C-alpha positions in Angstrom: -4.3 -25.1 -7.7 -0.8 -24.2 -8.3 -1.3 -22.4 -11.9 -3.6 -20.2 -10.2 -1.4 -18.9 -7.6 1.5 -18.5 -10.4 -1.4 -16.2 -12.7 -1.3 -13.9 -8.4 2.0 -14.2 -8.1 2.7 -12.4 -11.9 -0.3 -10.4 -11.4 1.2 -8.8 -7.8 4.9 -9.0 -9.1 3.0 -6.7 -12.0 1.9 -4.2 -9.6 4.4 -4.1 -7.3 6.0 -1.5 -10.4 4.8 2.3 -9.8 5.6 3.1 -13.0 2.6 -0.1 -13.9 0.6 1.2 -11.4 0.4 4.5 -12.7 -0.2 3.8 -16.5 -3.4 1.8 -14.9 -4.0 4.6 -13.3 -4.1 6.6 -16.3 -5.4 3.7 -18.6 -8.8 3.9 -16.0 -9.2 8.0 -16.6 -8.4 7.8 -19.8 -9.2 4.2 -22.2 -7.8 5.2 -25.3 -4.5 7.1 -24.3 -1.4 5.9 -27.0 1.3 4.3 -25.7 3.7 7.7 -26.9 1.3 9.4 -24.8 1.0 6.6 -21.8 4.8 7.4 -22.0 4.9 11.4 -21.6 4.7 11.4 -17.7 8.2 9.2 -16.9 11.2 9.7 -17.9 11.4 6.5 -19.7 11.5 5.6 -24.1 8.7 4.6 -25.6 10.7 1.0 -25.9 10.2 0.6 -21.7 6.4 1.6 -21.6 6.1 -1.1 -24.3 8.0 -3.9 -21.9 6.0 -2.8 -19.1 2.5 -2.7 -21.5 3.6 -6.3 -21.8 4.3 -7.4 -18.5 0.9 -5.9 -16.9 -1.1 -8.3 -20.2 0.6 -11.1 -19.3 -0.2 -10.6 -15.3 -3.7 -10.7 -16.4 -6.0 -12.0 -14.0 -6.8 -8.3 -12.0 -9.7 -9.7 -10.7 -8.5 -12.8 -9.1 -5.8 -10.2 -7.6 -9.1 -8.3 -6.0 -10.6 -12.0 -5.2 -7.5 -12.8 -3.5 -7.2 -9.6 -1.2 -10.9 -9.6 -0.2 -10.4 -12.9 1.3 -7.5 -11.5 3.4 -9.2 -8.6 4.4 -12.1 -10.9 5.8 -9.1 -13.4 7.4 -7.5 -10.0 9.4 -10.9 -8.4 9.7 -12.0 -11.1 12.3 -8.1 -11.4 13.8 -8.3 -7.5 14.4 -11.6 -7.0 16.1 -11.1 -10.6 18.1 -7.7 -8.9 19.0 -9.5 -5.2 19.8 -12.5 -6.7 22.1 -9.7 -9.2 23.8 -8.4 -5.7 24.6 -11.6 -4.1 25.6 -11.7 -6.6 27.5 -8.6 -6.3 29.7 -8.5 -2.8 30.1 -11.6 -3.4 31.4 -10.8 -6.2 34.0 -7.9 -3.4 34.7 -10.3 -0.8 35.0 -12.2 -2.6 37.9 -9.1 -4.0 40.0 -8.2 -0.6 40.3 -11.1 0.1 42.1 
């Protein structure tokens, strides 16, 4: 379990950086972009882009991160649905008291 959490931490930490997210987005559109092509839109040198690529490579399990986010989404969706139902019930109560 600790290893799984460490991998998730590494993945989310890698995705925090806007440059790495932009690189991933570019790679999604163009699978065969060279490092110099990836570096072109950024004001950074090739070694920095290569370091970003290394971080992304080490982060790896994007699928595990997506699974984790889906679990949180289910939890939050259910909680928000209950909160909405509660608020709607209170609104009906207040409306009925006002009659």
